[in-house]
Structures are given as C-alpha cells and as structure tokens.
N, C-alpha and C positions, 0 to 999 in steps of 0.2 A: 546249179551255176552253169553258166554258158561260157565256153571258150570263145574268144573274140571271133574266130573263124576256124573252120576245120583245118587243123595243122596236119599236113600229110606226111612229112618226113622227119622233122626234128621238133621235139617238145619235151618239157618236164612238167609234171603235175605233182603237187606236194601238199601235205596238210599235217596238222597235229591232231591226234585222236586220243580220246579216252574211251576205250571199248569196255563196257561194263557187262554186257550179255548179248545174246542173240548170235546168229550164225554169220551175219554180214551179207554182202560186202560192206566195207567201210567207205568205199568210193566206187562208183560204177557209172559208165556212160548209159544214157537212156536208150541207145540203140543196141546195147549188148556187146559193143566192141571191146570194152575193158571191164573187168571186175577185179578190184584190188583188195586184197586181204580179206579172206573169209575162212571159216572153219571147215576143214575137210578132215573128219575123223581125228580131231584134236590137234592137227597141224595147220599152219597158216598156208593158204594157197592163193593163187591169183590166176586169172584167165584172160586170154586174148581171143575173143570170139569163143569158139568151142574148144580151143586148145588150152588145157589146164596145166599149171606148173605148181608143184608142191615145193615148199621151202623147208629148211631144216628147223624153222622156228615153231615151237609149241605155242598154241593159242594161249595157254595159261601164263606164258611169259609176257604176253602183251596186254592181258586183261588187267583192268583196275589201276592202270598207270598211264600217264601221258607219254606218247611216243610220236616221232615224226616218221611219216611214210612218204616216199618219193618214187615216182616212176619216170625213167628217162628213156626216150625212144629216138633212135636214129636209123638210117637205112642199114647200118652195119650190125646193130645190136639193140637189145632191150636190157635195162638195168633196174633192179629194184633195191631201194635203200629202205631200211627200217632202223630207226635209232641212229647210232653212231657210224653206220657204214653199210656198204653194199652186202646184201644177203643172197642175191641171185643175179647171174649174168646169163642171158639167153641169146646167144649169137645168131641163131637161125629162127628167131621168133617171127611169127606172122606180123605184118605191120598193118595197122588200122589208123585212121585219122582220129585225133582227139576232138570229140564233139561235146554236146551238152552232157553234163554229169550231175549226179546226185550224191550226197554224202549220208552215211549212216543208214543205208537201205537194209532193212531187216536186222538192224543192230541197235542196241540201246547204249547211249553214251553221248559224247560231245565231240564236235569237230571245231577246230579253230585255225586261223591263218591259212585257209585254203587258197592256193595260188596255182596258176598255170602260166607257162612261159613258152614262147615260140622258138625256143632253142634248148639245147641240152646243157643244163647247168654243170659246170665242172665239179669234181670232187671237193675242191677247196671251198666252193660256195655252199654246197650242201653241208659240209662239216661245220662251216661258220653258222649256218642256220641252226644246226643241231646244238652247237655250244651255246649260242645265245638263248635259244628256246628252253633248253633243259635247266638253265639257271632261273627261269621265270616260273617253271611249273613245279 
C-alpha cells in the first residue's frame, strides 16, 4: 500500500491482523523506516530504522487471533497500540516519514482494514475502532 504522500510529522497507520506464523513484521515500509510487530526472541518488537524497541507483549499472545495494531507518530512522541490500548510510548523516538508499506512481510496470516491517516488519531478514535472491530471478528 502507498501512503498518499510522505507524511513527515503527524500520522497514524493501523490495521487488523491475524498472525498465524512467521517472524514478521506485520507491517513495514519498503524503505526500512518502520517495521511493526515482529518476533524478537518470543516477544513483540518494532523498529524505527535501526532503532528497535521491545514491548512487554509475548508473541504467543498475538498469534492465532485477530488484533488491531496502530502506530501514531508526532514530533513529540511515538505511540504503539495493540488491541484495546497503548502498549508502548516512545518519547524520544527517531522520526521518519510514512512512505509506501507492505503487510504480512515474512509472516503468515491475514491483514484487514489497513489504513493510514495524515494526523494522530486520538485515544477515543482508536478505542472506537477496537470496540467495533472486535465485535466483528
């Protein structure tokens, strides 16, 4: 998928994933700027360029069930949502533009409702997407 334009300062990218196997990432930019949710020794990780961040989520907790993943970026911070809420806040994250991306790279499963926004979606909007989506899957 292609973001409409390289969004430099504010954006949200989100999707629903069913991750069945493979290391991931579930979503990555083609230029290597972002890699979202991949297996790092049994834990979920993500990276901005070469800077990796481990989360407290075990890969086994995300496998074989649908879940929503969202990354929000602003000049002040980077925020990763998985499922019902924020799982990581990275205040001093390196910032990269959101460019063309692929889903389910080196992962087996499904992706649905992949979307990108040229703004940071508020908590209430992500929570609403989560509530609506979880009733459908």
